[in-house]
SEDRENDREN-219373 format. One line per field, with one value per residue: y, z, x of N, C-alpha, C in turn; residue in one letter. Coordinates in steps of 0.2 Angstrom, whole numbers. Layout:
% residues N
nc2 <- c(Y,...)
nc3 <- c(Z,...)
nc1 <- c(X,...)
cac2 <- c(Y,...)
cac3 <- c(Z,...)
cac1 <- c(X,...)
cc2 <- c(Y,...)
cc3 <- c(Z,...)
cc1 <- c(X,...)
rest <- c(a,...)
//
This chain:
% residues 496
nc2 <- c(-197,-194,-185,-184,-195,-201,-198,-201,-189,-189,-198,-215,-219,-227,-237,-252,-250,-236,-228,-217,-206,-206,-210,-221,-231,-230,-233,-246,-253,-251,-257,-271,-273,-270,-281,-291,-291,-281,-266,-251,-235,-223,-209,-193,-179,-171,-167,-177,-194,-203,-196,-192,-199,-194,-184,-169,-158,-146,-135,-145,-154,-168,-170,-179,-177,-179,-184,-198,-216,-233,-247,-264,-266,-269,-281,-297,-307,-303,-297,-286,-285,-296,-294,-283,-290,-300,-293,-289,-277,-266,-260,-252,-255,-248,-253,-247,-244,-238,-240,-229,-214,-206,-191,-185,-174,-172,-172,-184,-198,-210,-224,-234,-251,-261,-274,-283,-291,-286,-273,-273,-278,-268,-258,-263,-264,-250,-248,-257,-260,-260,-272,-284,-278,-273,-285,-290,-279,-280,-292,-291,-282,-290,-299,-291,-286,-298,-303,-291,-291,-303,-299,-285,-284,-297,-300,-309,-313,-314,-317,-316,-304,-295,-290,-280,-271,-258,-251,-238,-233,-225,-229,-242,-241,-233,-243,-252,-245,-232,-223,-208,-206,-218,-221,-211,-215,-227,-222,-222,-220,-213,-200,-199,-206,-197,-194,-195,-203,-205,-205,-214,-230,-244,-257,-253,-246,-256,-264,-256,-252,-265,-268,-261,-268,-279,-274,-259,-247,-236,-230,-231,-217,-209,-206,-205,-213,-226,-224,-221,-233,-241,-234,-235,-248,-251,-245,-252,-264,-261,-251,-235,-219,-204,-188,-173,-172,-171,-178,-171,-174,-185,-196,-206,-220,-228,-238,-236,-230,-223,-214,-204,-188,-179,-167,-159,-152,-134,-127,-135,-145,-154,-171,-184,-200,-217,-230,-246,-249,-239,-235,-226,-217,-206,-192,-194,-185,-176,-183,-186,-175,-175,-186,-193,-186,-193,-208,-218,-224,-216,-205,-210,-214,-201,-195,-204,-201,-187,-190,-194,-192,-183,-187,-179,-164,-158,-148,-145,-144,-142,-144,-141,-144,-140,-148,-152,-164,-182,-190,-180,-178,-191,-191,-181,-184,-189,-189,-175,-170,-158,-158,-170,-175,-184,-182,-169,-167,-162,-149,-143,-150,-159,-154,-157,-169,-174,-180,-188,-191,-193,-200,-213,-214,-207,-201,-192,-179,-167,-171,-171,-165,-164,-169,-163,-166,-159,-162,-157,-160,-154,-148,-140,-128,-129,-122,-110,-102,-89,-81,-88,-86,-79,-88,-98,-91,-89,-102,-107,-99,-103,-116,-115,-108,-118,-128,-121,-120,-133,-137,-126,-121,-122,-111,-105,-115,-119,-122,-123,-120,-122,-121,-130,-129,-135,-131,-132,-146,-149,-143,-151,-164,-165,-169,-167,-153,-155,-167,-181,-195,-199,-204,-203,-215,-220,-231,-230,-228,-239,-255,-262,-250,-241,-232,-242,-252,-254,-244,-232,-234,-247,-250,-243,-241,-241,-236,-234,-222,-216,-226,-243,-253,-243,-229,-226,-235,-249,-253,-246,-252,-265,-261,-256,-269,-275,-267,-267,-281,-281,-273,-280,-292,-287,-283,-296,-301,-296,-282,-265)
nc3 <- c(787,802,806,817,831,845,861,877,890,901,908,915,931,929,916,907,895,887,872,861,849,836,823,809,813,827,829,824,832,845,843,842,855,864,861,867,879,887,897,888,884,871,864,856,848,839,834,827,822,814,808,795,787,788,786,779,779,767,763,754,751,753,758,757,769,765,749,746,744,745,745,745,755,753,748,754,754,755,765,774,772,777,790,794,791,801,812,810,803,797,782,766,750,736,721,712,695,681,690,692,684,671,665,653,649,635,632,630,638,650,656,670,670,681,683,685,675,663,665,664,651,644,646,639,626,623,624,615,611,623,629,634,644,652,657,665,674,680,685,695,703,708,715,725,731,737,746,753,760,768,776,781,784,790,798,796,794,780,770,757,753,754,742,738,747,749,737,727,720,708,705,701,690,681,679,670,660,647,641,645,646,648,661,668,668,676,688,695,708,716,721,729,740,747,743,731,716,717,730,736,743,734,737,746,737,728,736,739,726,720,728,724,713,718,722,723,732,736,750,752,756,760,767,781,784,784,795,805,806,812,824,830,831,841,852,853,858,871,873,877,871,869,861,855,864,871,874,886,894,904,918,926,934,939,925,918,912,923,924,913,907,903,892,889,877,873,885,890,900,914,916,925,922,927,919,912,901,887,871,858,845,837,831,834,838,845,856,862,868,880,887,901,905,911,909,900,889,884,880,870,861,858,851,840,834,829,819,809,793,788,777,762,763,758,747,747,738,739,729,725,712,699,686,677,665,669,660,656,668,670,660,664,677,689,688,684,674,672,667,662,673,686,699,702,707,718,717,706,693,694,691,698,707,703,710,710,720,719,707,711,722,721,731,739,734,730,719,702,704,708,718,720,723,724,724,728,730,740,744,757,767,782,794,790,784,787,783,782,776,765,758,756,748,736,732,730,719,709,707,704,692,683,684,678,665,661,663,656,659,673,683,683,686,699,716,728,736,743,751,758,768,772,785,789,789,799,810,811,812,819,814,811,802,793,787,775,776,788,793,780,767,764,758,769,780,783,789,802,803,805,817,831,836,850,863,872,885,897,896,885,869,850,836,819,806,809,814,813,800,790,780,773,770,771,777,789,795,798,806,817,821,826,836,845,848,855,866,873,876,885,895,899,905,917,917,919)
nc1 <- c(832,840,854,862,865,856,863,873,873,881,894,897,905,916,924,928,934,939,936,942,937,926,927,928,937,936,923,921,930,925,912,917,922,912,903,910,905,911,912,910,915,912,919,917,922,915,898,893,895,908,919,929,920,907,892,884,870,864,852,841,850,861,877,892,905,918,926,919,920,918,928,926,916,903,903,901,910,923,937,935,921,916,919,910,898,899,896,884,880,869,868,864,872,878,884,898,900,907,923,931,936,946,952,962,976,976,963,957,948,946,937,936,933,923,926,941,948,942,946,960,961,956,965,976,971,971,985,993,1006,1012,1009,1015,1023,1014,1008,1018,1019,1006,1006,1016,1009,999,1006,1012,1000,995,1005,1006,994,995,1006,1004,991,987,997,1007,1022,1034,1048,1046,1040,1050,1057,1049,1046,1053,1049,1043,1028,1030,1043,1042,1033,1042,1051,1045,1038,1038,1029,1021,1007,1002,1008,1003,989,990,993,982,971,980,981,970,975,981,994,1008,1014,1029,1031,1022,1020,1023,1017,1007,999,996,988,976,972,969,958,948,942,936,924,918,910,895,887,870,860,871,887,885,875,881,891,882,875,885,887,874,872,882,877,865,870,874,884,891,889,896,895,901,911,927,944,953,964,974,977,990,998,1012,1015,1004,988,976,965,954,952,938,929,914,903,899,902,912,910,917,923,930,935,937,947,950,957,963,959,965,960,963,973,989,999,992,988,1001,1005,998,1002,1011,1027,1038,1040,1052,1048,1038,1045,1053,1042,1037,1048,1048,1036,1038,1047,1039,1029,1015,1001,994,984,967,957,940,925,908,894,877,866,854,845,855,860,861,868,878,884,890,899,908,913,926,944,953,966,979,992,1005,1012,1011,1017,1016,1004,999,1002,997,996,986,969,957,947,931,917,902,890,876,874,874,866,852,844,851,850,838,823,827,839,857,871,887,904,919,936,952,969,982,998,1001,1009,1004,1005,1010,1000,991,980,966,954,957,965,955,946,954,957,944,939,948,944,931,932,939,929,918,923,922,909,899,886,885,885,873,865,867,862,867,883,898,914,928,943,959,960,947,945,953,947,935,940,951,963,980,985,975,976,973,974,980,997,1008,1008,1021,1035,1044,1036,1028,1023,1034,1040,1030,1019,1017,1003,1002,1003,1014,1012,1006,992,988,982,981,971,966,970,982,991,996,988,988,982,965,949,949,962,960,949,954,964,956,950,962,966,956,956,969,966,956,963,972,963,958,969,969,968,974)
cac2 <- c(-199,-189,-186,-185,-201,-199,-200,-199,-183,-190,-205,-218,-217,-231,-242,-256,-247,-230,-227,-210,-204,-211,-211,-228,-235,-230,-236,-253,-256,-251,-263,-277,-273,-271,-287,-296,-290,-276,-259,-247,-228,-221,-202,-190,-172,-168,-169,-183,-199,-205,-192,-190,-203,-191,-180,-163,-155,-139,-135,-152,-159,-172,-170,-182,-173,-180,-187,-205,-222,-238,-253,-271,-266,-271,-288,-301,-312,-299,-297,-281,-286,-301,-291,-280,-295,-304,-289,-288,-270,-265,-254,-254,-252,-247,-254,-242,-246,-239,-239,-222,-211,-201,-186,-183,-167,-171,-172,-191,-200,-217,-226,-240,-256,-264,-281,-283,-293,-281,-267,-275,-279,-261,-254,-266,-262,-243,-248,-264,-260,-261,-278,-288,-275,-273,-292,-290,-275,-282,-298,-288,-279,-296,-302,-286,-286,-305,-303,-286,-294,-307,-296,-279,-285,-303,-300,-315,-311,-318,-314,-315,-297,-290,-286,-275,-266,-252,-249,-233,-234,-222,-233,-248,-238,-231,-249,-255,-241,-225,-219,-204,-206,-225,-220,-207,-219,-232,-219,-224,-216,-211,-193,-200,-209,-191,-195,-195,-209,-205,-206,-219,-237,-249,-262,-250,-244,-262,-266,-252,-253,-271,-269,-258,-273,-283,-271,-252,-246,-230,-231,-227,-213,-206,-209,-204,-219,-231,-222,-221,-240,-243,-231,-237,-255,-251,-243,-257,-269,-259,-246,-228,-215,-197,-184,-166,-173,-172,-179,-166,-176,-192,-197,-212,-222,-234,-237,-237,-225,-224,-210,-200,-182,-177,-161,-160,-146,-128,-125,-139,-148,-159,-177,-189,-207,-222,-235,-251,-248,-233,-236,-220,-217,-199,-189,-196,-180,-172,-187,-186,-169,-177,-191,-191,-185,-197,-214,-218,-227,-210,-201,-213,-213,-194,-194,-207,-197,-181,-192,-196,-187,-184,-187,-172,-162,-157,-143,-148,-139,-145,-140,-143,-141,-142,-148,-155,-171,-187,-192,-176,-179,-197,-190,-177,-186,-192,-185,-170,-169,-152,-160,-177,-176,-185,-181,-162,-167,-157,-142,-140,-155,-162,-149,-159,-175,-173,-185,-186,-197,-194,-205,-219,-213,-200,-198,-187,-173,-166,-173,-167,-161,-168,-167,-163,-165,-158,-163,-155,-161,-148,-148,-133,-127,-127,-117,-103,-99,-84,-79,-94,-84,-77,-95,-101,-87,-90,-109,-108,-96,-107,-122,-113,-106,-124,-131,-118,-122,-140,-136,-119,-119,-123,-105,-103,-121,-120,-120,-123,-120,-120,-125,-132,-129,-140,-129,-134,-153,-150,-142,-156,-171,-164,-172,-161,-150,-157,-173,-185,-202,-200,-204,-205,-222,-221,-237,-229,-228,-245,-261,-260,-243,-237,-232,-248,-251,-254,-237,-232,-236,-254,-251,-238,-244,-236,-239,-229,-221,-214,-231,-248,-254,-237,-226,-229,-238,-256,-253,-243,-257,-270,-258,-257,-276,-277,-263,-270,-287,-279,-270,-285,-296,-284,-284,-303,-303,-293,-275,-262)
cac3 <- c(792,807,805,824,835,852,865,884,892,907,908,921,934,926,911,906,890,884,865,859,842,833,816,807,817,834,829,823,838,850,842,844,862,868,859,871,886,891,897,884,882,865,864,849,849,834,836,822,822,807,806,788,784,790,780,782,775,765,760,754,749,758,756,761,771,760,743,748,741,750,743,748,761,750,746,760,754,756,772,778,771,782,797,795,791,807,817,807,802,792,777,759,746,728,718,707,689,682,696,691,677,671,660,652,647,628,630,630,644,652,662,673,672,688,682,685,669,658,665,661,644,641,646,634,620,622,623,613,611,630,632,638,650,657,660,670,679,684,689,702,707,711,721,731,735,741,751,758,764,773,781,784,787,794,803,795,790,775,766,750,752,754,736,736,753,748,731,726,713,702,703,697,683,677,677,665,655,646,639,650,646,652,667,672,669,681,695,698,713,721,724,734,746,750,741,724,714,719,737,739,743,728,740,748,732,725,741,738,719,719,732,720,708,722,723,725,734,739,755,751,762,761,772,787,785,786,801,810,807,817,830,833,833,847,858,854,862,878,873,879,866,870,856,858,870,869,879,888,898,908,924,925,939,936,918,916,913,928,923,907,908,897,893,885,876,873,891,893,907,915,919,926,921,927,914,912,895,883,864,855,837,834,829,840,840,850,862,865,873,886,891,907,902,914,907,894,883,881,877,863,857,855,846,834,831,826,813,804,789,787,771,760,764,752,747,745,736,738,725,723,705,697,679,673,664,672,655,656,674,669,656,667,684,689,689,678,674,668,663,662,678,692,705,704,708,724,715,699,687,694,693,704,706,703,712,710,724,717,702,714,727,719,736,742,731,728,712,696,706,709,723,717,728,721,729,725,735,741,748,759,774,786,799,787,782,792,781,779,772,758,755,754,742,730,729,727,713,704,706,700,685,680,683,673,658,660,663,656,662,680,688,683,689,706,721,734,734,748,751,765,768,777,792,791,790,806,815,812,814,823,811,810,795,789,783,773,778,793,791,773,766,760,760,775,785,783,793,808,803,806,824,833,840,857,865,876,892,896,894,880,862,845,830,814,800,812,816,808,795,786,779,769,774,773,783,795,798,800,812,822,823,830,842,850,851,860,872,876,878,891,901,901,909,923,916,919)
cac1 <- c(837,843,861,865,863,855,869,873,875,886,897,898,912,922,923,934,938,937,938,942,937,921,928,926,941,933,916,922,933,920,908,920,923,905,901,913,903,914,909,914,913,915,918,918,922,910,891,891,900,910,925,929,915,901,889,880,864,863,845,838,855,865,884,898,910,924,924,920,917,920,930,925,911,896,904,901,915,929,940,931,914,915,919,903,893,899,893,877,879,864,869,863,877,877,891,900,903,914,926,933,936,952,952,969,978,975,956,955,944,947,933,939,927,923,929,948,951,940,950,967,960,954,971,980,968,974,992,995,1013,1015,1005,1020,1025,1008,1007,1023,1017,1000,1009,1019,1003,995,1011,1012,994,994,1010,1004,988,998,1011,1002,984,986,1002,1011,1028,1037,1053,1044,1038,1056,1059,1044,1045,1056,1048,1038,1024,1034,1049,1039,1031,1047,1055,1041,1035,1041,1024,1019,1000,1001,1010,998,983,992,994,976,969,985,980,965,978,985,1001,1010,1018,1036,1031,1017,1022,1020,1013,1001,995,993,982,970,970,966,952,942,939,932,918,918,903,893,882,864,859,877,892,882,871,886,893,876,873,890,885,868,873,886,873,861,873,875,889,889,892,895,897,903,915,934,948,958,970,974,982,993,1002,1016,1016,997,983,970,959,954,949,934,926,909,899,903,905,918,909,922,922,936,932,942,947,955,961,962,960,965,959,964,979,994,1003,988,989,1008,1005,994,1005,1016,1034,1043,1043,1057,1044,1034,1050,1054,1036,1036,1053,1046,1031,1041,1050,1034,1027,1008,998,992,977,964,952,934,920,902,889,870,864,847,844,860,858,865,873,883,888,893,905,913,915,933,950,955,973,981,998,1007,1017,1007,1020,1014,997,997,1005,995,995,979,965,953,943,924,913,894,887,869,874,873,861,848,841,855,848,831,822,830,845,863,876,894,910,926,942,959,974,986,1003,1002,1012,998,1007,1012,994,988,974,963,948,960,966,949,943,958,956,937,939,952,940,925,934,940,922,914,925,920,901,897,880,885,884,865,861,869,858,871,890,902,920,931,950,963,959,940,946,956,942,930,942,957,969,985,986,969,979,968,974,985,1003,1008,1009,1027,1039,1047,1031,1024,1025,1037,1042,1024,1018,1014,996,1003,1006,1020,1009,1004,985,986,982,979,968,965,975,989,995,996,993,989,975,960,944,951,967,957,945,959,967,951,950,968,966,951,959,974,963,952,968,975,958,958,975,968,968,981)
cc2 <- c(-193,-191,-187,-191,-198,-202,-198,-192,-183,-197,-208,-216,-221,-235,-246,-254,-241,-229,-220,-209,-209,-210,-219,-233,-236,-234,-244,-256,-256,-256,-269,-278,-274,-278,-293,-295,-285,-270,-254,-240,-226,-213,-199,-183,-168,-170,-175,-188,-200,-201,-190,-194,-200,-187,-174,-161,-148,-139,-142,-157,-162,-173,-175,-177,-173,-183,-195,-210,-227,-245,-259,-271,-269,-279,-293,-306,-309,-299,-292,-282,-291,-299,-287,-285,-299,-300,-287,-281,-269,-259,-256,-251,-253,-248,-249,-245,-241,-237,-232,-220,-206,-197,-183,-176,-166,-172,-179,-193,-208,-219,-233,-245,-258,-271,-280,-285,-288,-275,-268,-275,-272,-257,-257,-264,-255,-243,-255,-265,-261,-268,-282,-285,-274,-279,-292,-286,-277,-289,-296,-285,-285,-299,-297,-286,-293,-305,-297,-288,-298,-303,-290,-280,-291,-304,-307,-313,-316,-314,-312,-307,-292,-287,-280,-270,-259,-248,-243,-235,-231,-226,-239,-246,-237,-238,-252,-251,-234,-220,-215,-205,-213,-224,-216,-211,-224,-229,-220,-218,-213,-205,-194,-203,-203,-192,-194,-201,-210,-206,-212,-226,-241,-254,-259,-249,-250,-265,-262,-252,-259,-272,-266,-263,-279,-280,-264,-249,-239,-232,-227,-223,-209,-209,-209,-211,-225,-230,-223,-228,-243,-240,-234,-244,-256,-249,-248,-263,-267,-254,-239,-224,-208,-192,-177,-166,-174,-174,-174,-167,-183,-192,-204,-213,-228,-233,-238,-231,-227,-220,-206,-194,-180,-170,-161,-153,-140,-125,-130,-142,-154,-165,-181,-196,-212,-227,-240,-251,-242,-235,-229,-220,-211,-198,-190,-190,-176,-176,-187,-180,-170,-182,-189,-191,-190,-203,-214,-220,-221,-206,-204,-213,-206,-193,-198,-203,-191,-183,-194,-190,-188,-184,-180,-171,-160,-151,-146,-142,-144,-141,-144,-140,-144,-142,-150,-162,-176,-190,-187,-177,-185,-196,-186,-179,-189,-187,-181,-168,-163,-154,-167,-179,-178,-183,-173,-162,-162,-150,-139,-144,-158,-156,-151,-166,-173,-179,-183,-192,-198,-198,-212,-219,-207,-197,-193,-180,-173,-169,-168,-163,-166,-165,-168,-162,-165,-158,-161,-156,-156,-150,-141,-133,-124,-121,-110,-99,-95,-82,-84,-92,-82,-83,-98,-98,-89,-97,-110,-105,-100,-113,-120,-111,-112,-128,-128,-119,-129,-140,-129,-117,-119,-117,-104,-109,-122,-118,-119,-123,-117,-124,-126,-132,-135,-138,-132,-142,-154,-149,-147,-163,-171,-168,-166,-159,-152,-163,-178,-192,-203,-199,-206,-212,-223,-228,-236,-229,-233,-251,-259,-253,-238,-237,-239,-247,-252,-248,-238,-234,-243,-255,-246,-242,-239,-240,-233,-228,-218,-220,-237,-251,-248,-234,-229,-234,-245,-256,-251,-248,-263,-267,-258,-264,-277,-273,-265,-277,-286,-277,-276,-290,-293,-284,-291,-305,-299,-285,-272,-263)
cc3 <- c(796,807,812,828,842,856,872,885,898,906,915,925,932,921,910,900,888,877,863,852,839,826,814,811,824,834,828,829,844,849,844,851,866,867,863,878,890,891,893,883,876,865,858,850,844,837,832,823,815,805,799,784,787,784,784,777,773,761,760,751,754,756,760,763,767,754,744,744,745,747,747,752,759,748,752,760,755,764,776,777,776,789,799,795,798,813,815,807,796,788,770,755,739,725,712,701,683,688,697,684,677,665,659,649,639,626,630,637,644,657,664,674,678,688,681,678,663,659,662,653,640,640,640,627,618,621,621,613,618,633,637,645,655,660,666,676,684,688,696,706,711,717,727,735,739,747,756,762,770,778,785,787,791,799,802,791,785,771,759,748,752,748,734,741,752,741,731,720,707,700,699,690,679,675,671,659,653,643,645,651,650,659,671,673,675,687,698,702,718,724,730,740,749,749,734,723,716,726,740,738,738,731,743,743,728,730,739,731,718,722,728,715,712,724,726,726,737,744,753,757,764,766,779,789,787,793,807,811,812,824,834,835,840,853,859,858,869,878,874,874,869,865,859,864,868,875,880,892,901,914,924,932,937,929,914,917,918,926,917,909,902,898,887,884,875,879,894,900,908,918,920,927,922,921,915,906,891,875,860,848,834,832,835,842,846,857,865,870,879,890,896,904,905,911,900,888,880,878,870,858,854,850,840,830,827,820,807,799,787,779,769,763,757,753,744,744,735,734,724,717,703,689,674,671,667,667,655,662,674,665,660,674,683,690,683,678,669,664,665,668,685,699,707,705,713,722,708,694,688,696,699,702,707,705,713,713,721,711,705,719,725,725,740,739,730,721,707,698,707,714,720,722,724,726,725,731,734,746,751,766,778,791,797,785,788,790,778,775,765,754,752,748,735,727,726,720,707,702,702,693,681,679,678,666,656,659,662,659,670,684,688,686,696,711,728,732,740,748,758,764,772,784,794,793,797,811,817,814,818,821,809,803,790,785,782,776,783,791,784,772,762,762,767,781,785,788,800,809,805,814,826,836,847,859,870,884,891,894,889,873,857,839,825,809,803,815,811,806,790,785,774,773,776,778,789,799,801,807,818,825,828,836,847,853,856,867,876,879,885,897,903,905,916,923,917,926)
cc1 <- c(840,850,864,861,861,861,868,875,881,888,896,904,918,920,929,938,935,940,937,943,932,921,927,930,938,927,917,925,928,915,911,921,917,902,904,911,906,910,913,911,916,914,921,917,917,903,889,897,902,917,924,923,908,898,886,875,865,856,843,844,859,872,888,903,917,921,925,917,921,922,928,919,905,897,906,907,922,931,936,923,912,914,912,898,893,896,886,876,875,866,868,869,875,884,892,903,902,917,928,934,942,952,959,970,976,967,953,952,945,942,935,933,928,926,937,951,948,944,957,966,959,961,976,978,970,981,995,1002,1016,1012,1009,1022,1020,1007,1012,1021,1011,1002,1012,1014,1000,1000,1011,1006,993,999,1009,999,991,1002,1007,995,983,992,1007,1017,1031,1042,1051,1042,1044,1058,1054,1043,1047,1054,1042,1034,1028,1040,1047,1037,1037,1051,1051,1039,1039,1035,1021,1011,998,1002,1005,991,984,993,987,973,974,984,975,968,982,992,1002,1014,1025,1036,1027,1021,1019,1015,1007,996,992,987,976,968,966,959,946,939,936,926,920,911,902,887,875,862,865,881,889,878,875,888,888,874,878,888,879,869,877,882,868,864,876,881,886,893,890,899,898,907,922,938,953,964,969,978,984,997,1006,1017,1009,992,977,964,960,950,945,931,920,905,903,905,910,916,913,920,929,933,938,941,952,960,959,964,959,965,960,971,984,998,999,989,995,1008,1002,998,1010,1023,1039,1045,1047,1053,1040,1039,1052,1048,1036,1042,1051,1041,1034,1045,1045,1031,1019,1006,996,985,974,959,946,929,913,896,882,868,857,848,850,859,863,870,879,888,892,900,910,916,922,938,952,962,975,988,1000,1011,1013,1010,1019,1007,994,999,1003,993,988,974,960,950,936,921,906,891,879,868,872,868,857,845,845,854,841,830,824,836,851,867,883,899,916,931,948,964,979,992,1005,1005,1007,1000,1009,1006,991,981,970,957,951,962,960,946,947,957,949,936,942,948,934,926,935,933,918,916,923,912,899,891,879,883,876,861,862,863,861,878,894,908,923,939,953,961,952,941,949,951,937,933,948,963,974,985,980,971,973,968,980,992,1004,1011,1016,1031,1042,1043,1026,1027,1028,1039,1036,1023,1014,1007,996,1006,1011,1018,1006,997,983,987,979,976,967,971,982,993,994,989,993,982,971,955,946,956,964,953,949,962,963,950,956,968,961,953,964,971,960,957,971,970,958,964,975,968,974,984)
rest <- c(m,k,l,a,l,p,c,r,k,t,p,e,s,a,y,q,c,i,v,v,g,a,g,i,a,g,l,v,a,a,n,r,l,v,r,q,g,l,s,v,l,l,v,e,q,h,y,l,v,g,g,y,c,s,s,f,r,r,k,k,y,l,f,d,a,g,s,h,f,y,p,l,l,g,n,a,q,t,l,t,g,k,i,l,g,d,m,d,i,r,c,t,w,k,r,m,d,p,v,d,q,f,h,f,p,d,g,d,r,f,s,s,p,a,d,w,e,d,y,i,g,k,v,k,g,l,f,p,h,e,a,e,n,l,d,r,f,f,s,e,v,g,q,a,n,m,l,g,l,l,v,y,f,r,g,i,e,t,p,r,l,d,p,f,r,s,l,s,l,q,g,v,l,d,r,h,f,t,d,p,k,l,k,l,l,l,t,g,d,c,p,h,w,g,s,t,p,e,r,i,s,f,v,f,d,s,l,l,r,t,s,y,f,l,g,n,y,y,p,v,g,s,s,q,a,f,a,n,a,l,g,q,s,f,m,d,h,g,g,h,l,m,t,q,t,h,m,s,g,l,s,a,s,g,n,a,i,r,h,v,c,l,q,q,g,k,r,n,r,p,f,e,v,d,t,g,t,l,l,y,c,g,d,l,m,a,l,s,r,m,l,p,s,g,p,n,s,v,r,k,f,a,a,t,l,h,g,q,h,p,s,l,s,c,f,l,t,h,i,g,v,r,g,l,s,r,e,q,l,q,r,v,h,g,y,h,w,r,d,w,n,p,n,r,a,a,s,g,s,l,k,f,r,l,f,v,p,s,l,y,d,p,g,v,a,p,e,g,c,d,a,l,i,i,q,k,i,l,d,v,d,y,s,a,i,t,d,w,d,g,h,k,a,a,m,h,k,e,i,m,t,e,l,t,r,l,i,p,e,l,p,r,r,m,e,v,c,l,s,a,t,a,y,t,s,y,r,y,t,l,n,q,g,g,s,m,l,g,w,e,a,t,p,e,q,l,g,d,a,r,i,s,q,q,g,p,l,d,n,l,f,f,a,g,h,w,t,r,p,g,g,g,i,t,p,v,i,i,s,a,e,n,g,a,r,l,a,a,e,k,l,s,q,g,g,a)
//
């Protein structure tokens, strides 16, 4: 598989919609728009499409850029599975079972079955004295999930969600349980959301937690295979894709964007392209610096942005190993906790999460080898770090020390080993501070409190994890659907 898709070197002079950012939000939205017969240009500053859902090669190993798995997408009966099916996106998915694995500070290990009832039964079996409380907790998870789907994903307001809106995951856990081991287990994949239990919205956590048990999947051929399937489908339907191209500015008249300024390649070859609508799928802080300062709506938008808080960043290590047994890797993959306080996950209590994509798709590594991705979330003051090389070396040493304790033979089995900081994530995605999932999904940053998908200019719209409904693959695809709908509706009304 070639990682980079063939793309245009020059744009047309005008398009009905320009989509900026070819992460999953931009790819899905662009596909929706071009299928409506609209002229669409999709631009991406990297040479690959996919954003965090892209891949890279080192020697004969194919690594996901992030620690990725994809809830729902391989199940055609789910909300987002149906969206991909409706667009006839061809991708082969491998279902993950167990869903995940947790290694506790006392040495115990818990593997989460892929079936929801089996999972609940297994948790109750380990904590029989908490069975009634677990029933109440999972009942609330089910309610929060159902109502969150209605309000945040489908846009159907109901006062029934009100009792849950302001709750954090930690608040609900504390109300039901006292056992620190059980509470640590029930934090689930909270670190993967780029947050901690005391900050993450209980509703948002319930939405993502429940989705795992409707099918958690890995794309055969790595994340790039999924991203490229979306990109190729967009071009097959007449869309224009330009990579290594970034948006450098825009011009507006009245309260609408008229032209978008683009620069391509290392020499920043300039283009000015007319557009009827702009669907922006990147970091909104970067966009705000390009907007005209005059309109009151723009000033309000900028002030709202400065009140938002981004999700955590992470440090990533990618390792290619030869000769480790799959049984050993099955035992050690998952979350490794140093102590019982999940709210310190970004400052030491979580050693790391080890993901082994070759357990699901052996083709991402040479025969007899495996690809390992180690993710460690961090709460770093991005602007305060001046020596990124020193930061990288210190974090790499810490992770390799812990990994070698876990797998003593690892150093002599390694064929590839490289690491990436929050600065690396920023360079490839332009997400401020290397943020994992855009704005953090706290109760205060969801629903109407999250940035609207209608921008401050009449023909400017947003999609992705910096806008509604939130971060994660399912919310991002819903965001893309809604953003494409808003842009198409504007064009149907006569454009800008």
